[in-house]
N, C-alpha and C positions, 0 to 999 in steps of 0.2 A: 503492498501499499505506499504510496505515495501522496503525499499532503500538501499543498501549499497553504502558507498563512501570509496575510495582508492586513497588518494593524495600523490604525491611526495612529500614531507613536505621540502626538500631542496628548493622547487620553490615556498614554501609559509610560509618564516620565519614568518612573522609577523602574518598569520592566515587572512589576507584579502581575497584572492580565497576562504577558505572553508567558511568562513561567506557570500560572495556572492552567493555561490552555493546553502548554505541551504536556503538562501532568495529565489532563484530562484525556488526552491523545493517546498516550503511552498506556493507558489503563486499558483501552478497549480497541486498541489495534498495536497489536503485539510488532517489536522490529518494523514500526512505519516510518518510513524516511519522511522528513518535516523541512520542509524550505520555508524560509521568512524573507518575504520581499517588504522593498519601501514603498509604503503607499504614493509618495509623489509621481514615481517614475513608475510605476508598475506597467502601464498601458507600453512603456518603452524598450521593457526587457523581453527576451526569449522566454516563454513559458511553452513547456512540452510535457508529453507525458504524467501528468499529475492526474489522479482520481479525482480530488475535487480540491475547489479553495475555498480556505475559510477564511471570511473577510471581517473583520473586528474594528467597527467603527460605526458613523452614522450612514446616511443617505448618499451624502457625498462621497466618502470612501467608497460605498458601492458603485456608485455611479464612474468614479475612476476605476475602479477595479474591473467594470464591466467587459472594458473594452478588448482587454487582454484575453477574456474568459471568452467572450464571443467569439471573436476568431478562430480561436483553438478548439471552439464548440466545448468547454470544460463546464461542467456543474460549479455553482457557485453555494455557497452555505453562510448567507451574510447573518451576522449575530450583532445585536446593536451593542455599543458602548458609547453610543453618540447622545443626541438630545431627544430627537424625533425617532429616529429609525422605524420609519413608515412600510419601508420596502425590505426590512430585515426577517428573517423567520422566527427570531424570539430573540429574550435577553442572555444576557451573559449567565445570570442564574439559572438558565434552564438547558446551557448548553450540556451538561451532562445525560441528561435526559434525551434530549435531541440525539446527541452521540451513539447511547444506546439503540435508540431506532434504529438509526441508521445502520450500526452492525448487523442489527436482526432483520434489516430489510424492510423495517415498517416506514417508508417514504414514499414519495414521488417528487417526478421530476416536474415543475411546472413551466411552460415554454412562454416568454412573452415577447410581443412583436417589437422590432429595432427599427429604427428610421435611418435611411441611407442618402444623405444630401451631398449633392456635386454642383459646386461652383464653376462656372465656364465665364470666361470673357478675359477684360484686362488680371483676372485673378484665378487661379487653377486650382482648386482644393476638393479632396475628400473627405467626408464625415460620417461616422455612425452616431446615433443617438437613442440612449435608451427613454429618456423622459420625453424631450422636445428639441425643436429647431427654434429662435426665436431672432427675427429680423426686428431689428430697430433703430432709429435716429438716434443722434448723439444726445446728450444730458441739455445742451443748451442748443441745440440745434433745431431749425426751423421743420415744420411737418413735411412727411415725405407722400407721393402717391406710390402706392402699392398695386401691383398690376399682377393678379392671380388667374391661371388657367389650370383646367383642369382635363387630364385627357385631352388636352390640345384644344380644347376649347373654353372661350370664355366664360370665367365665372364671376369675377368680382374687381372692381377699381374704387380704390377710396382713399381717401387721405387722412394720415391719422399718425399715432407715433409709433406702430410697429404691428408685425404679426406674430402668432402663434403655432407651429406645427407640431402637434403632439400625439405621441402614441397613447394607448390606453393608461401605462404605467404613470407618465407625465399629465393626465389627466386631472390628478389630484394636487398637482405641484402650479407653477404659475399660470396654466391657463386656468386652472379655476379661480385664482384669485381675478384674472381678467375676464369672469364671467361662463367659462365654457362648462361642459356638462360631466360630471362624474363619470367614466367609462369602467364598467368592469373588465378587468385585466384579462379574463380569458378572451373577449370579443377582439378580433385583430380588423381594429379599426384607428382610423386615422381624423384627428379632427383640426381643422383651421378656426382659429380664433382673432379677431382682429383687437387691437389695443387702441383705446380712447380713438376710435374711428369718429371722424365728423358727420360721417351718413350713418345715424341712428338705425336705418333700415339693415344694414350689416351684421348679421350674427353669425353666432360659430356655425361651420358645415361641418358634418360628418362623413365620411367615406371610407369607402372599402379599403381592404391591403392593396387590392390591385390598380389602385389608384393613381396617376401619375401627378405630380402638383409641381407649376413652374412658376416663380415669382420672381420679377423684374420692375426694377423702379423708375420713378420720373419726377422731374420736379424735385431733383437732389440740390440743395444749396449749402448744405453741410456732412459733417461724418454720418456715415450710416455703418451698424454692425450686425454680423450675425454672431450668433452664440448658441453653442450647443452643451447642453445638459448643463448651463450655467459655470461649466468649467474652460472653456477653449472658446477664443473669439477672435475674427480677424475683420477688418475693414471691408468694406465693399462698395462700387459705386456703378452707375448708371448703366455701363456697359457689361456688369456681369448677371449672368441669368443662373438662377439658384433651381435646380431640379430634386425634386424631393419624393421618394418612393421606399416602399418598405424594403427591407435588406433583404437578402439571400440566408440569411442567419438570424438565429434569436438566442435570447438570453435564456440561462436554463437555473433555476433558482432549485435547491435542495429544498422541498417543505416535506413537514411531518404532520400526524392527524392534530396535532395541539394548534397548528397554524388555519387561523380564521380571519379571513380577508375581512369580511363586513364589521367584526370586533376590533380590530385593528382601525379598520376606516372610521367606527362611531369613537372610538378612544383616544385616537391618534388626530384626527382629522376635525369632525364634526362635532365633538363636544372639548375642543382644545385640552385635552388631557384630562377634564373631570370627568367623574363617574357619570353614564349614562343611563 
């Protein structure tokens, strides 16, 4: 058994958590080979031949870790040691119970949709996103006109602060704050949500995973940025065309029967951490 560990080191200054986790793994996996990776640069490292990756952190750590896992099609077990941990499979105090269930094969793999974003024009980039791709004007910039086509047909033209193209996983993040719907993660859908549109009739559009979304800009007076999962960003301009489709690979989460999406949704999103 070969297990990778990615930990948000800022949450484990004295190393107590990583020692605790290694100890628990050694109890249930004899002679397991454990590889610990640095959280900030995990997507740049070569990760191969791992049975699964144990991610210790919050949602940001999971998002950073996801890219490497998606490309290599390695399942990840996300355990929350952060503040929210909405997309994690459990809390640190539940780790031993979860490991027991995994060793007894009492688990399942939950696959979720991933977005592919291609930028062509003055800039050439390819990204993948687990949550969302956001196109927004700069903080002090004037509003921009966003032109959106779906499957090579005109969908929307509006002036505003930006637009969010989201997966079901990202539907409870920035998209929700901008008025988008919550989409149950087993549904393979893509949503398009405007940010502060001047046209009040422009609302969220939900599309099937086969859709091709094309976004280009006009009336650009200043800086416009594209941001991937709140982690990476690049500056774009009017000559760039952004094409978004579902990716041909998915993120694979290890879940056990104690994982309840609707319980987590209510506890961590809808009730702001209060009992419901």
